[in-house]
BALOBA-1460 file (C-alpha; in Angstrom, 3 decimals):
// residues 370
<rec num="1" residu="m" x="71.136" y="208.403" z="209.601"/>
<rec num="2" residu="i" x="72.254" y="211.375" z="210.630"/>
<rec num="3" residu="a" x="73.649" y="213.579" z="207.986"/>
<rec num="4" residu="f" x="76.355" y="216.690" z="208.284"/>
<rec num="5" residu="l" x="75.855" y="219.388" z="205.941"/>
<rec num="6" residu="t" x="78.627" y="221.748" z="205.148"/>
<rec num="7" residu="q" x="80.898" y="223.500" z="202.786"/>
<rec num="8" residu="y" x="84.120" y="223.776" z="201.745"/>
<rec num="9" residu="y" x="85.922" y="226.064" z="198.626"/>
<rec num="10" residu="r" x="88.887" y="227.922" z="201.307"/>
<rec num="11" residu="g" x="89.965" y="227.176" z="204.153"/>
<rec num="12" residu="l" x="89.571" y="224.162" z="206.473"/>
<rec num="13" residu="g" x="88.526" y="225.550" z="210.071"/>
<rec num="14" residu="h" x="84.332" y="224.173" z="209.497"/>
<rec num="15" residu="s" x="85.220" y="221.178" z="207.441"/>
<rec num="16" residu="n" x="87.729" y="219.703" z="210.102"/>
<rec num="17" residu="r" x="85.288" y="220.571" z="212.808"/>
<rec num="18" residu="i" x="82.874" y="218.881" z="211.423"/>
<rec num="19" residu="k" x="85.208" y="215.930" z="210.490"/>
<rec num="20" residu="l" x="85.809" y="214.940" z="213.683"/>
<rec num="21" residu="i" x="82.102" y="215.264" z="215.540"/>
<rec num="22" residu="a" x="80.651" y="213.213" z="212.069"/>
<rec num="23" residu="e" x="83.547" y="210.281" z="213.117"/>
<rec num="24" residu="e" x="82.753" y="210.042" z="216.730"/>
<rec num="25" residu="t" x="78.998" y="210.013" z="215.844"/>
<rec num="26" residu="a" x="79.518" y="207.031" z="213.060"/>
<rec num="27" residu="k" x="80.425" y="205.130" z="216.661"/>
<rec num="28" residu="y" x="76.776" y="205.194" z="217.529"/>
<rec num="29" residu="s" x="74.856" y="205.830" z="214.069"/>
<rec num="30" residu="d" x="75.182" y="205.589" z="210.344"/>
<rec num="31" residu="v" x="76.322" y="208.989" z="209.198"/>
<rec num="32" residu="l" x="77.122" y="210.749" z="205.833"/>
<rec num="33" residu="i" x="78.844" y="214.215" z="205.189"/>
<rec num="34" residu="i" x="77.573" y="216.463" z="202.512"/>
<rec num="35" residu="d" x="79.664" y="219.148" z="201.412"/>
<rec num="36" residu="q" x="77.463" y="221.180" z="199.055"/>
<rec num="37" residu="l" x="80.685" y="222.259" z="197.163"/>
<rec num="38" residu="f" x="83.845" y="220.798" z="197.319"/>
<rec num="39" residu="k" x="85.552" y="218.408" z="198.927"/>
<rec num="40" residu="p" x="88.080" y="219.240" z="201.035"/>
<rec num="41" residu="p" x="91.335" y="218.138" z="201.517"/>
<rec num="42" residu="l" x="91.295" y="215.362" z="204.301"/>
<rec num="43" residu="n" x="90.956" y="211.997" z="204.848"/>
<rec num="44" residu="y" x="88.031" y="210.920" z="205.824"/>
<rec num="45" residu="s" x="86.292" y="207.587" z="207.531"/>
<rec num="46" residu="v" x="83.037" y="208.082" z="207.175"/>
<rec num="47" residu="e" x="80.891" y="208.352" z="203.835"/>
<rec num="48" residu="h" x="81.340" y="212.179" z="202.007"/>
<rec num="49" residu="i" x="79.709" y="213.358" z="199.416"/>
<rec num="50" residu="a" x="80.371" y="216.593" z="197.294"/>
<rec num="51" residu="f" x="77.761" y="218.062" z="195.393"/>
<rec num="52" residu="l" x="80.194" y="220.268" z="192.896"/>
<rec num="53" residu="d" x="83.104" y="217.651" z="192.837"/>
<rec num="54" residu="n" x="83.252" y="216.607" z="189.101"/>
<rec num="55" residu="v" x="81.808" y="220.119" z="188.142"/>
<rec num="56" residu="e" x="84.521" y="221.795" z="186.146"/>
<rec num="57" residu="i" x="85.005" y="225.410" z="186.885"/>
<rec num="58" residu="p" x="85.455" y="227.459" z="183.661"/>
<rec num="59" residu="k" x="89.297" y="228.704" z="183.145"/>
<rec num="60" residu="g" x="89.432" y="232.084" z="184.146"/>
<rec num="61" residu="r" x="86.387" y="231.957" z="186.149"/>
<rec num="62" residu="d" x="86.429" y="233.995" z="189.721"/>
<rec num="63" residu="l" x="85.798" y="230.768" z="192.120"/>
<rec num="64" residu="s" x="82.671" y="232.519" z="194.353"/>
<rec num="65" residu="g" x="81.106" y="234.079" z="190.694"/>
<rec num="66" residu="f" x="80.888" y="230.663" z="189.744"/>
<rec num="67" residu="i" x="79.556" y="229.182" z="192.899"/>
<rec num="68" residu="l" x="76.584" y="231.425" z="193.795"/>
<rec num="69" residu="n" x="75.783" y="231.392" z="189.764"/>
<rec num="70" residu="e" x="72.091" y="231.114" z="189.253"/>
<rec num="71" residu="n" x="72.369" y="227.233" z="187.773"/>
<rec num="72" residu="v" x="75.756" y="226.339" z="189.959"/>
<rec num="73" residu="t" x="73.298" y="227.053" z="192.822"/>
<rec num="74" residu="n" x="69.907" y="225.186" z="191.253"/>
<rec num="75" residu="f" x="71.838" y="222.504" z="190.890"/>
<rec num="76" residu="r" x="73.252" y="222.255" z="194.253"/>
<rec num="77" residu="i" x="69.743" y="222.513" z="195.567"/>
<rec num="78" residu="k" x="68.661" y="219.344" z="193.121"/>
<rec num="79" residu="k" x="71.639" y="217.289" z="194.450"/>
<rec num="80" residu="f" x="70.402" y="217.806" z="198.063"/>
<rec num="81" residu="k" x="66.994" y="216.589" z="197.047"/>
<rec num="82" residu="e" x="68.354" y="213.581" z="195.302"/>
<rec num="83" residu="t" x="70.518" y="213.185" z="198.118"/>
<rec num="84" residu="i" x="67.580" y="213.364" z="200.874"/>
<rec num="85" residu="e" x="65.131" y="211.008" z="198.997"/>
<rec num="86" residu="k" x="68.503" y="208.815" z="198.412"/>
<rec num="87" residu="y" x="69.267" y="208.310" z="202.060"/>
<rec num="88" residu="p" x="67.041" y="207.216" z="205.232"/>
<rec num="89" residu="i" x="68.273" y="210.726" z="207.378"/>
<rec num="90" residu="k" x="66.624" y="211.386" z="210.330"/>
<rec num="91" residu="t" x="68.737" y="214.065" z="211.457"/>
<rec num="92" residu="i" x="70.876" y="216.258" z="210.099"/>
<rec num="93" residu="v" x="73.460" y="218.926" z="211.609"/>
<rec num="94" residu="v" x="73.940" y="222.133" z="209.455"/>
<rec num="95" residu="e" x="77.714" y="223.915" z="209.889"/>
<rec num="96" residu="g" x="77.660" y="227.507" z="210.279"/>
<rec num="97" residu="f" x="74.133" y="229.024" z="208.816"/>
<rec num="98" residu="p" x="72.409" y="230.956" z="209.994"/>
<rec num="99" residu="f" x="75.235" y="232.870" z="211.390"/>
<rec num="100" residu="c" x="78.118" y="232.639" z="208.737"/>
<rec num="101" residu="r" x="78.492" y="232.574" z="205.295"/>
<rec num="102" residu="h" x="75.163" y="234.447" z="204.156"/>
<rec num="103" residu="q" x="75.898" y="234.133" z="200.421"/>
<rec num="104" residu="f" x="74.370" y="230.640" z="200.563"/>
<rec num="105" residu="a" x="70.891" y="231.847" z="202.243"/>
<rec num="106" residu="y" x="69.132" y="231.350" z="199.405"/>
<rec num="107" residu="e" x="70.085" y="227.420" z="198.899"/>
<rec num="108" residu="y" x="70.329" y="226.911" z="202.678"/>
<rec num="109" residu="f" x="66.544" y="227.973" z="203.061"/>
<rec num="110" residu="k" x="65.734" y="225.298" z="200.379"/>
<rec num="111" residu="y" x="67.542" y="222.633" z="202.143"/>
<rec num="112" residu="l" x="65.614" y="223.353" z="205.410"/>
<rec num="113" residu="n" x="62.796" y="223.418" z="204.163"/>
<rec num="114" residu="i" x="63.500" y="220.225" z="202.137"/>
<rec num="115" residu="c" x="64.629" y="218.627" z="205.859"/>
<rec num="116" residu="k" x="61.477" y="219.946" z="207.285"/>
<rec num="117" residu="s" x="58.695" y="218.592" z="204.935"/>
<rec num="118" residu="n" x="60.532" y="215.221" z="205.352"/>
<rec num="119" residu="n" x="60.404" y="215.499" z="208.884"/>
<rec num="120" residu="i" x="64.371" y="215.316" z="209.674"/>
<rec num="121" residu="k" x="65.144" y="217.394" z="212.842"/>
<rec num="122" residu="i" x="67.779" y="220.196" z="212.172"/>
<rec num="123" residu="i" x="71.014" y="221.004" z="214.774"/>
<rec num="124" residu="f" x="72.641" y="224.026" z="214.062"/>
<rec num="125" residu="s" x="76.676" y="223.743" z="214.776"/>
<rec num="126" residu="v" x="78.505" y="227.043" z="215.162"/>
<rec num="127" residu="r" x="81.958" y="227.827" z="216.826"/>
<rec num="128" residu="d" x="82.257" y="229.988" z="219.533"/>
<rec num="129" residu="f" x="81.756" y="233.691" z="217.859"/>
<rec num="130" residu="p" x="79.567" y="233.919" z="214.596"/>
<rec num="131" residu="w" x="81.446" y="234.633" z="211.447"/>
<rec num="132" residu="d" x="80.961" y="238.162" z="210.964"/>
<rec num="133" residu="d" x="80.573" y="238.765" z="207.506"/>
<rec num="134" residu="p" x="81.395" y="242.488" z="206.905"/>
<rec num="135" residu="h" x="77.427" y="244.020" z="206.176"/>
<rec num="136" residu="e" x="76.260" y="246.949" z="204.964"/>
<rec num="137" residu="d" x="75.710" y="248.936" z="207.924"/>
<rec num="138" residu="q" x="71.854" y="249.667" z="207.261"/>
<rec num="139" residu="l" x="71.770" y="245.349" z="207.585"/>
<rec num="140" residu="k" x="73.806" y="244.636" z="210.608"/>
<rec num="141" residu="d" x="70.429" y="244.249" z="212.980"/>
<rec num="142" residu="w" x="68.509" y="242.927" z="210.099"/>
<rec num="143" residu="v" x="70.883" y="240.099" z="210.109"/>
<rec num="144" residu="n" x="70.561" y="239.396" z="214.002"/>
<rec num="145" residu="f" x="67.360" y="239.241" z="214.052"/>
<rec num="146" residu="t" x="66.848" y="237.380" z="211.092"/>
<rec num="147" residu="q" x="69.412" y="234.668" z="212.340"/>
<rec num="148" residu="n" x="67.087" y="234.667" z="215.531"/>
<rec num="149" residu="l" x="63.557" y="233.708" z="213.573"/>
<rec num="150" residu="i" x="65.608" y="231.289" z="211.005"/>
<rec num="151" residu="c" x="67.102" y="229.100" z="214.483"/>
<rec num="152" residu="k" x="63.656" y="229.683" z="215.983"/>
<rec num="153" residu="s" x="61.418" y="228.211" z="212.854"/>
<rec num="154" residu="y" x="64.102" y="225.193" z="211.900"/>
<rec num="155" residu="a" x="66.330" y="224.443" z="215.221"/>
<rec num="156" residu="e" x="65.983" y="222.006" z="217.683"/>
<rec num="157" residu="k" x="69.241" y="223.088" z="219.105"/>
<rec num="158" residu="v" x="72.087" y="225.336" z="218.610"/>
<rec num="159" residu="l" x="75.391" y="223.728" z="219.474"/>
<rec num="160" residu="v" x="78.405" y="226.364" z="220.385"/>
<rec num="161" residu="h" x="81.409" y="224.495" z="219.977"/>
<rec num="162" residu="g" x="82.698" y="227.011" z="222.877"/>
<rec num="163" residu="d" x="82.336" y="227.132" z="226.445"/>
<rec num="164" residu="e" x="80.303" y="230.111" z="228.145"/>
<rec num="165" residu="q" x="82.687" y="230.611" z="231.332"/>
<rec num="166" residu="i" x="85.188" y="231.968" z="228.732"/>
<rec num="167" residu="l" x="83.238" y="233.213" z="225.792"/>
<rec num="168" residu="p" x="79.923" y="233.244" z="226.011"/>
<rec num="169" residu="l" x="78.365" y="233.328" z="222.199"/>
<rec num="170" residu="y" x="77.910" y="236.858" z="221.199"/>
<rec num="171" residu="s" x="75.767" y="238.519" z="218.185"/>
<rec num="172" residu="d" x="77.070" y="239.941" z="215.107"/>
<rec num="173" residu="r" x="77.716" y="243.546" z="215.056"/>
<rec num="174" residu="t" x="74.387" y="245.269" z="215.594"/>
<rec num="175" residu="k" x="73.617" y="249.302" z="215.014"/>
<rec num="176" residu="l" x="70.765" y="249.697" z="217.296"/>
<rec num="177" residu="g" x="70.199" y="245.992" z="218.346"/>
<rec num="178" residu="n" x="71.610" y="244.848" z="221.914"/>
<rec num="179" residu="s" x="73.779" y="241.805" z="221.907"/>
<rec num="180" residu="y" x="72.748" y="240.832" z="224.877"/>
<rec num="181" residu="e" x="69.013" y="240.547" z="224.165"/>
<rec num="182" residu="v" x="69.689" y="239.243" z="220.601"/>
<rec num="183" residu="i" x="71.344" y="236.118" z="222.376"/>
<rec num="184" residu="e" x="68.633" y="236.135" z="225.102"/>
<rec num="185" residu="s" x="65.996" y="235.594" z="222.713"/>
<rec num="186" residu="i" x="67.197" y="232.171" z="221.687"/>
<rec num="187" residu="k" x="69.156" y="230.946" z="225.033"/>
<rec num="188" residu="e" x="66.820" y="228.066" z="225.374"/>
<rec num="189" residu="l" x="68.087" y="226.536" z="222.003"/>
<rec num="190" residu="l" x="71.824" y="227.285" z="223.060"/>
<rec num="191" residu="v" x="73.762" y="224.309" z="224.111"/>
<rec num="192" residu="y" x="77.561" y="225.029" z="224.827"/>
<rec num="193" residu="t" x="79.560" y="221.572" z="223.964"/>
<rec num="194" residu="g" x="83.125" y="222.516" z="225.242"/>
<rec num="195" residu="y" x="85.735" y="222.988" z="222.142"/>
<rec num="196" residu="v" x="86.293" y="220.748" z="219.706"/>
<rec num="197" residu="c" x="89.476" y="219.409" z="219.570"/>
<rec num="198" residu="d" x="91.437" y="215.940" z="217.428"/>
<rec num="199" residu="d" x="91.546" y="213.780" z="221.083"/>
<rec num="200" residu="s" x="94.577" y="212.348" z="219.563"/>
<rec num="201" residu="q" x="96.568" y="215.296" z="220.036"/>
<rec num="202" residu="m" x="99.655" y="214.618" z="222.277"/>
<rec num="203" residu="p" x="100.946" y="216.562" z="225.080"/>
<rec num="204" residu="h" x="103.519" y="218.856" z="223.453"/>
<rec num="205" residu="k" x="107.354" y="217.295" z="223.682"/>
<rec num="206" residu="r" x="109.860" y="219.837" z="222.210"/>
<rec num="207" residu="k" x="112.189" y="217.337" z="220.133"/>
<rec num="208" residu="n" x="113.595" y="220.032" z="217.741"/>
<rec num="209" residu="n" x="114.429" y="223.467" z="217.098"/>
<rec num="210" residu="l" x="111.672" y="223.950" z="214.191"/>
<rec num="211" residu="i" x="109.456" y="226.841" z="214.449"/>
<rec num="212" residu="y" x="106.499" y="226.920" z="212.287"/>
<rec num="213" residu="v" x="104.958" y="229.651" z="210.723"/>
<rec num="214" residu="s" x="101.327" y="228.809" z="209.382"/>
<rec num="215" residu="t" x="99.117" y="231.906" z="208.292"/>
<rec num="216" residu="g" x="96.593" y="229.635" z="206.030"/>
<rec num="217" residu="l" x="96.256" y="229.934" z="202.546"/>
<rec num="218" residu="n" x="94.788" y="233.170" z="200.413"/>
<rec num="219" residu="k" x="95.133" y="235.532" z="203.197"/>
<rec num="220" residu="e" x="97.220" y="238.679" z="201.441"/>
<rec num="221" residu="e" x="98.118" y="239.621" z="205.555"/>
<rec num="222" residu="g" x="100.180" y="236.459" z="206.423"/>
<rec num="223" residu="l" x="102.706" y="237.541" z="203.452"/>
<rec num="224" residu="l" x="103.237" y="240.651" z="205.924"/>
<rec num="225" residu="i" x="103.719" y="237.928" z="208.943"/>
<rec num="226" residu="f" x="106.319" y="236.276" z="206.674"/>
<rec num="227" residu="k" x="108.112" y="240.006" z="205.806"/>
<rec num="228" residu="e" x="108.522" y="240.599" z="209.732"/>
<rec num="229" residu="i" x="109.974" y="236.746" z="210.335"/>
<rec num="230" residu="t" x="112.351" y="237.523" z="207.373"/>
<rec num="231" residu="k" x="113.704" y="240.878" z="209.671"/>
<rec num="232" residu="i" x="114.627" y="238.589" z="213.093"/>
<rec num="233" residu="a" x="114.813" y="235.184" z="212.109"/>
<rec num="234" residu="h" x="119.038" y="236.091" z="212.206"/>
<rec num="235" residu="k" x="118.961" y="236.390" z="215.677"/>
<rec num="236" residu="f" x="117.857" y="233.095" z="216.256"/>
<rec num="237" residu="p" x="120.626" y="231.070" z="214.253"/>
<rec num="238" residu="d" x="119.735" y="227.954" z="216.404"/>
<rec num="239" residu="y" x="116.248" y="227.802" z="214.975"/>
<rec num="240" residu="k" x="114.754" y="226.930" z="211.921"/>
<rec num="241" residu="f" x="111.563" y="228.631" z="210.238"/>
<rec num="242" residu="v" x="109.381" y="227.211" z="208.873"/>
<rec num="243" residu="m" x="106.909" y="228.881" z="206.451"/>
<rec num="244" residu="p" x="103.840" y="227.806" z="203.864"/>
<rec num="245" residu="v" x="103.772" y="230.467" z="201.396"/>
<rec num="246" residu="a" x="100.736" y="229.814" z="199.003"/>
<rec num="247" residu="n" x="98.683" y="232.343" z="198.940"/>
<rec num="248" residu="r" x="96.254" y="233.097" z="195.731"/>
<rec num="249" residu="y" x="98.850" y="234.836" z="193.966"/>
<rec num="250" residu="l" x="102.178" y="233.517" z="195.210"/>
<rec num="251" residu="k" x="103.017" y="229.869" z="194.641"/>
<rec num="252" residu="t" x="106.929" y="228.680" z="195.907"/>
<rec num="253" residu="g" x="108.205" y="225.149" z="195.773"/>
<rec num="254" residu="s" x="110.575" y="224.243" z="198.703"/>
<rec num="255" residu="t" x="113.229" y="227.403" z="198.976"/>
<rec num="256" residu="v" x="115.547" y="227.432" z="202.067"/>
<rec num="257" residu="r" x="117.140" y="231.270" z="202.893"/>
<rec num="258" residu="d" x="119.515" y="231.033" z="206.200"/>
<rec num="259" residu="n" x="117.761" y="229.440" z="209.051"/>
<rec num="260" residu="m" x="114.347" y="229.699" z="206.910"/>
<rec num="261" residu="l" x="112.696" y="226.795" z="204.619"/>
<rec num="262" residu="f" x="109.627" y="228.285" z="202.306"/>
<rec num="263" residu="v" x="107.518" y="225.583" z="201.693"/>
<rec num="264" residu="e" x="104.303" y="225.761" z="199.876"/>
<rec num="265" residu="f" x="102.544" y="222.750" z="202.246"/>
<rec num="266" residu="i" x="103.139" y="221.228" z="205.279"/>
<rec num="267" residu="p" x="101.705" y="218.208" z="206.022"/>
<rec num="268" residu="e" x="99.548" y="216.789" z="209.228"/>
<rec num="269" residu="l" x="101.009" y="220.233" z="210.704"/>
<rec num="270" residu="n" x="98.543" y="219.438" z="214.011"/>
<rec num="271" residu="k" x="101.123" y="216.489" z="214.508"/>
<rec num="272" residu="k" x="104.404" y="218.186" z="213.915"/>
<rec num="273" residu="i" x="103.808" y="221.033" z="216.422"/>
<rec num="274" residu="q" x="103.602" y="218.712" z="219.277"/>
<rec num="275" residu="d" x="107.355" y="218.483" z="219.447"/>
<rec num="276" residu="c" x="108.401" y="221.991" z="217.641"/>
<rec num="277" residu="a" x="109.978" y="224.609" z="219.339"/>
<rec num="278" residu="a" x="107.875" y="227.092" z="218.754"/>
<rec num="279" residu="y" x="104.747" y="227.837" z="216.687"/>
<rec num="280" residu="i" x="103.302" y="231.368" z="215.109"/>
<rec num="281" residu="t" x="99.835" y="230.946" z="213.615"/>
<rec num="282" residu="y" x="96.602" y="233.065" z="212.723"/>
<rec num="283" residu="g" x="93.849" y="232.517" z="215.916"/>
<rec num="284" residu="g" x="91.755" y="230.142" z="213.480"/>
<rec num="285" residu="y" x="89.518" y="227.872" z="215.778"/>
<rec num="286" residu="n" x="91.267" y="224.469" z="214.764"/>
<rec num="287" residu="a" x="94.615" y="226.106" z="215.172"/>
<rec num="288" residu="t" x="93.703" y="227.542" z="218.692"/>
<rec num="289" residu="m" x="92.415" y="224.488" z="219.963"/>
<rec num="290" residu="e" x="95.663" y="222.169" z="218.840"/>
<rec num="291" residu="i" x="97.604" y="224.752" z="220.726"/>
<rec num="292" residu="l" x="95.526" y="224.389" z="223.745"/>
<rec num="293" residu="k" x="95.214" y="220.674" z="223.549"/>
<rec num="294" residu="s" x="98.790" y="219.986" z="223.479"/>
<rec num="295" residu="q" x="100.203" y="222.781" z="225.542"/>
<rec num="296" residu="v" x="102.226" y="224.022" z="222.363"/>
<rec num="297" residu="p" x="104.570" y="227.282" z="223.084"/>
<rec num="298" residu="a" x="102.868" y="229.682" z="220.647"/>
<rec num="299" residu="i" x="102.434" y="233.385" z="219.522"/>
<rec num="300" residu="i" x="99.036" y="233.730" z="217.877"/>
<rec num="301" residu="i" x="98.687" y="236.668" z="215.431"/>
<rec num="302" residu="p" x="94.832" y="236.952" z="215.223"/>
<rec num="303" residu="r" x="93.707" y="238.126" z="211.464"/>
<rec num="304" residu="q" x="91.911" y="241.390" z="211.217"/>
<rec num="305" residu="d" x="91.811" y="242.333" z="207.263"/>
<rec num="306" residu="g" x="88.149" y="241.878" z="206.302"/>
<rec num="307" residu="q" x="86.961" y="243.582" z="209.304"/>
<rec num="308" residu="k" x="87.094" y="239.931" z="210.691"/>
<rec num="309" residu="l" x="86.760" y="240.237" z="214.782"/>
<rec num="310" residu="e" x="86.580" y="236.489" z="215.888"/>
<rec num="311" residu="q" x="90.042" y="235.692" z="216.133"/>
<rec num="312" residu="f" x="90.883" y="238.738" z="217.397"/>
<rec num="313" residu="v" x="88.388" y="238.334" z="219.821"/>
<rec num="314" residu="r" x="89.154" y="235.159" z="221.180"/>
<rec num="315" residu="a" x="92.976" y="235.512" z="221.644"/>
<rec num="316" residu="y" x="92.443" y="238.532" z="223.462"/>
<rec num="317" residu="v" x="90.025" y="236.833" z="225.877"/>
<rec num="318" residu="f" x="92.198" y="233.925" z="226.404"/>
<rec num="319" residu="e" x="95.724" y="236.324" z="226.256"/>
<rec num="320" residu="p" x="95.261" y="237.050" z="230.115"/>
<rec num="321" residu="y" x="95.737" y="232.856" z="231.369"/>
<rec num="322" residu="e" x="98.636" y="232.334" z="229.747"/>
<rec num="323" residu="y" x="98.014" y="229.525" z="227.176"/>
<rec num="324" residu="f" x="99.886" y="231.569" z="224.460"/>
<rec num="325" residu="k" x="101.062" y="235.102" z="223.262"/>
<rec num="326" residu="v" x="99.388" y="237.671" z="221.237"/>
<rec num="327" residu="l" x="100.639" y="240.200" z="218.986"/>
<rec num="328" residu="n" x="98.813" y="241.994" z="216.519"/>
<rec num="329" residu="t" x="99.649" y="243.692" z="213.673"/>
<rec num="330" residu="q" x="100.957" y="247.046" z="215.194"/>
<rec num="331" residu="e" x="103.177" y="245.192" z="217.970"/>
<rec num="332" residu="f" x="105.613" y="243.558" z="215.648"/>
<rec num="333" residu="n" x="108.549" y="245.823" z="217.206"/>
<rec num="334" residu="k" x="107.595" y="243.034" z="220.005"/>
<rec num="335" residu="l" x="108.443" y="239.832" z="217.885"/>
<rec num="336" residu="e" x="111.518" y="239.291" z="218.721"/>
<rec num="337" residu="e" x="111.129" y="239.545" z="222.819"/>
<rec num="338" residu="t" x="107.806" y="237.785" z="222.460"/>
<rec num="339" residu="l" x="109.351" y="234.616" z="220.826"/>
<rec num="340" residu="n" x="112.245" y="234.746" z="223.263"/>
<rec num="341" residu="f" x="109.746" y="234.635" z="226.204"/>
<rec num="342" residu="v" x="107.407" y="231.886" z="223.752"/>
<rec num="343" residu="l" x="111.030" y="229.651" z="223.592"/>
<rec num="344" residu="t" x="111.996" y="229.369" z="227.107"/>
<rec num="345" residu="n" x="108.640" y="229.375" z="229.192"/>
<rec num="346" residu="i" x="105.907" y="226.555" z="229.337"/>
<rec num="347" residu="p" x="102.578" y="227.758" z="228.926"/>
<rec num="348" residu="k" x="99.765" y="226.835" z="231.368"/>
<rec num="349" residu="k" x="97.215" y="224.143" z="231.034"/>
<rec num="350" residu="f" x="94.092" y="225.145" z="229.469"/>
<rec num="351" residu="q" x="91.463" y="225.188" z="232.181"/>
<rec num="352" residu="f" x="88.329" y="225.526" z="230.283"/>
<rec num="353" residu="d" x="86.403" y="222.428" z="228.217"/>
<rec num="354" residu="l" x="87.895" y="220.776" z="225.612"/>
<rec num="355" residu="d" x="85.605" y="217.769" z="225.768"/>
<rec num="356" residu="g" x="83.409" y="219.684" z="222.424"/>
<rec num="357" residu="t" x="83.802" y="216.283" z="220.268"/>
<rec num="358" residu="r" x="82.352" y="213.992" z="223.113"/>
<rec num="359" residu="k" x="79.760" y="216.443" z="224.042"/>
<rec num="360" residu="s" x="78.463" y="217.488" z="220.937"/>
<rec num="361" residu="v" x="77.794" y="213.952" z="219.528"/>
<rec num="362" residu="s" x="75.870" y="213.273" z="222.791"/>
<rec num="363" residu="e" x="73.797" y="216.312" z="222.336"/>
<rec num="364" residu="i" x="73.139" y="215.175" z="219.036"/>
<rec num="365" residu="l" x="72.092" y="211.120" z="219.542"/>
<rec num="366" residu="k" x="69.639" y="212.895" z="222.341"/>
<rec num="367" residu="i" x="67.919" y="214.681" z="219.590"/>
<rec num="368" residu="y" x="68.363" y="211.838" z="217.052"/>
<rec num="369" residu="k" x="66.849" y="209.335" z="219.707"/>
<rec num="370" residu="s" x="64.242" y="211.856" z="220.873"/>
């Protein structure tokens, strides 16, 4: 059996990527998805368990504080050990760690040691750019070199879900260290799989005048984008802007204002953008892959709050190829002009590797069978 270890509590980015790879892997082997936190709102065709699914969160308790509580952390470690004892796991794919979510380092070291003592092969699975958590200045190099030590100690391979030709893996931010040297020291472990996307995504074919504006959940920066849309929407009277507004401070039912529809959630948005007029979104991994796979006319406004660099770097590396238009939060005076361009021009076809799902599975099976 091949297991996939991930964590979900906000945002579907990692969970969706793992779901795609795991379901393809299930064509060749028994598969189990282990979510050390909660079950994402996704429909799985493979077995999935989540350690905290039936755990009641005290009313008013901060979610992050609850998750990192000592008793809750030890509970997850206990559940992981029980899972390894119950299932015949021979290989485990660990999403993100040690390249992201450093707050989970304690339990992940426990997980890795449990796997190693049970002769389970370990594979790390990371996107095309490391998760750049804001570190204290003096810890920047420590994080980078610790990542390398972990990779060398535990990993059979590190699957990088991107294409080296367009965006090679960089290290997280450094203070004194050299990013090239950091990555060079683990280069023999890196396998570039190409970008992971849903192979059922169909080519874009416009069938309506809907413009979807989606900036993810729980991100206050998204409200700024909605505000800017309200300033220009009246200049596009033949189009309807559909905007899911559901951050941690604001909940709204379906509300219509002129040619703007505010909703809490858009089900199967990845399918709906295949026939929309345009798509305005953050530059998250999944949203970007959906745009590239279907050639959706799109504007990406990369997230910048919280010192995040991933979306900003990816968006501007891709921009010269004309797959989509990019605006940052200092360029909203160009929003009307840019949207007019997107509505009247066909984006270029992505010329790099979008076969990441199949190639990831091939690498996983190779290690599993070795």
